[in-house]
N, C-alpha and C positions, 0 to 999 in steps of 0.2 A: 834953320834952312836944314835942309835935307843935303845928304850928302849926293855928290854927282851920279850917274848912273855909268857904267864902263860899257865902251863899246869896241871888242877887239878883234882886229884886223891882221889874220893869219894867211900870208900872201908865198908864191915861188912865184919868183917874176924874174926870169934870165933873159930876158930878150928884151929890145926896145918895144914891142907892140905890147906888152905883158906890163911892164913898167909904166905905159901909157895909161893903159886900163886901170893898175894901181892908184897912178895919181886920180885918177877922174873918180874913182870910187870913193877916195879919202877927202876929196871936195867935196864930194856931196854930203859925207857924213859929218865934215865939218862945217857946215852950212852955215852962215851967220843967225838966220831964222831957227836952227834947231840949239836951243839952250840946254846945260844941265846935263852933257854930254860928254862924258872924254873919252877921246879915242886914242887908244895904245895900236900901233903899229907892229908887226912880228913878224921876221922872216921866220917862214914855215921852220927851218932847221935852228931857228934861237925858240922860237915860242914854246911855254911849257905847260904844265898841267897846272901850275901855279895860275898861270897869266888866262888860260880857261874859267877855273875856279872862281878868279874875281871879276870875270865878266856877266855882264848883266845881256849878252849876244855876242854872237860870232859871225862875222865874215869871210868866206874862204875865196881863194884867189889859187887859180894852178892853169898850165899850160895843159893843152890837152897831147899825153905823150905817148904814141902807138896806142890809142884806145884808150888809156886809162889815166888818172891824174897824177902830176907826177908824183916820182919818188919822195920829193919832199914833203909834200902834203902828207900823202901816206906815212911816211915816218910819223910827222905831228899826230895824226890821228890814230897810228896804233902808240903812241906812248901815251896819250892821254884817256881813251879807250874804257880798260878798266879801274884805271886811276880817277876819273870823275863821271863814270857813266853815270852812278845812279843820282851825283851829286847834280849835272847837269841836265835832267829831266824837263823834258818842255823850254829847252832855251831856243831864244828866236837865234832863227838863223839866214846868212844871204850865201847866195855863190856867186862866181864869176867864171868862168872858161873861156882862152884862147887857144883856137887851132887853125892849122893851114887850112885843113877842109871839112874836118868833123872834129865835133866836140862830144857827140852823144855817149862814147862810151867814158870818157870823165866826167862828162855829168852826172851821167848812170851811178858811177863809181862811189861817188862824194854823197850823192843823195842814199845812195843803200847803207854806207857807214851811219849818214846824218840820222835817219831813218831808225836804224836797229839803238844806237845811243838816244832816241824819241825825242829828237831836236824837233823844235817847230820851224818851217818855213816861212818867215816873213814880207819873201817874194815870190814869184817863180826866178828861175834860175837866168844868168844873161850868158848868152853864149854867141862867141863873136868868133868869126874864120875869114882868115887874110888879113892886109893891114886894116886896123880901127879907122873907122869914117867917123863922120859927126854923128852919125845916130848910133852907133855902139860907143862911143863916149858918153854920147848923152844919157843910155839905159844904164852905165856902170854909174854916173855922175849918180842917176836917180834910185840906184840898188841903193847908193850909200846913203842917202836921205832916206830912206825907206826905214831901212833897218835903224839907222840912228833914231829918225822918229819914234819907231815901235816901243823903245825902252826909253824914251825924253819924259822927265817927272812932270807930271799935273802943276801946271802954271805956279 
């Protein structure tokens, strides 16, 4: 039997809305139909290069703050960029962003860093504005499931 794959979820969830979306992403990633994947959840300010190097995929979650990703997620990406860059090329990733009215700048900033790291998008980013509704919650749940399924070991 092989070791389970590892999905790292790195998030900054300072509001009830972002915490709600994290819960949905996590629920999708830990769906009972997805087997052989250990899900590790770390706050962006607590996540380390070691966490990322041990991961087979990563999910990133952030609020949109003044047209950019959160400072906490930026800190995580800054600390791992040179340390993990070569070792994480091709890493599957997913992203969810929550904003009051616009998420485009935050999404663009994260995808630019992911591109510079040569990570591979496992799914389109999920962008949620305003209070999360059923559609937003379902999209985040699906994002978690898709990225987890991407690294699920074969039968």
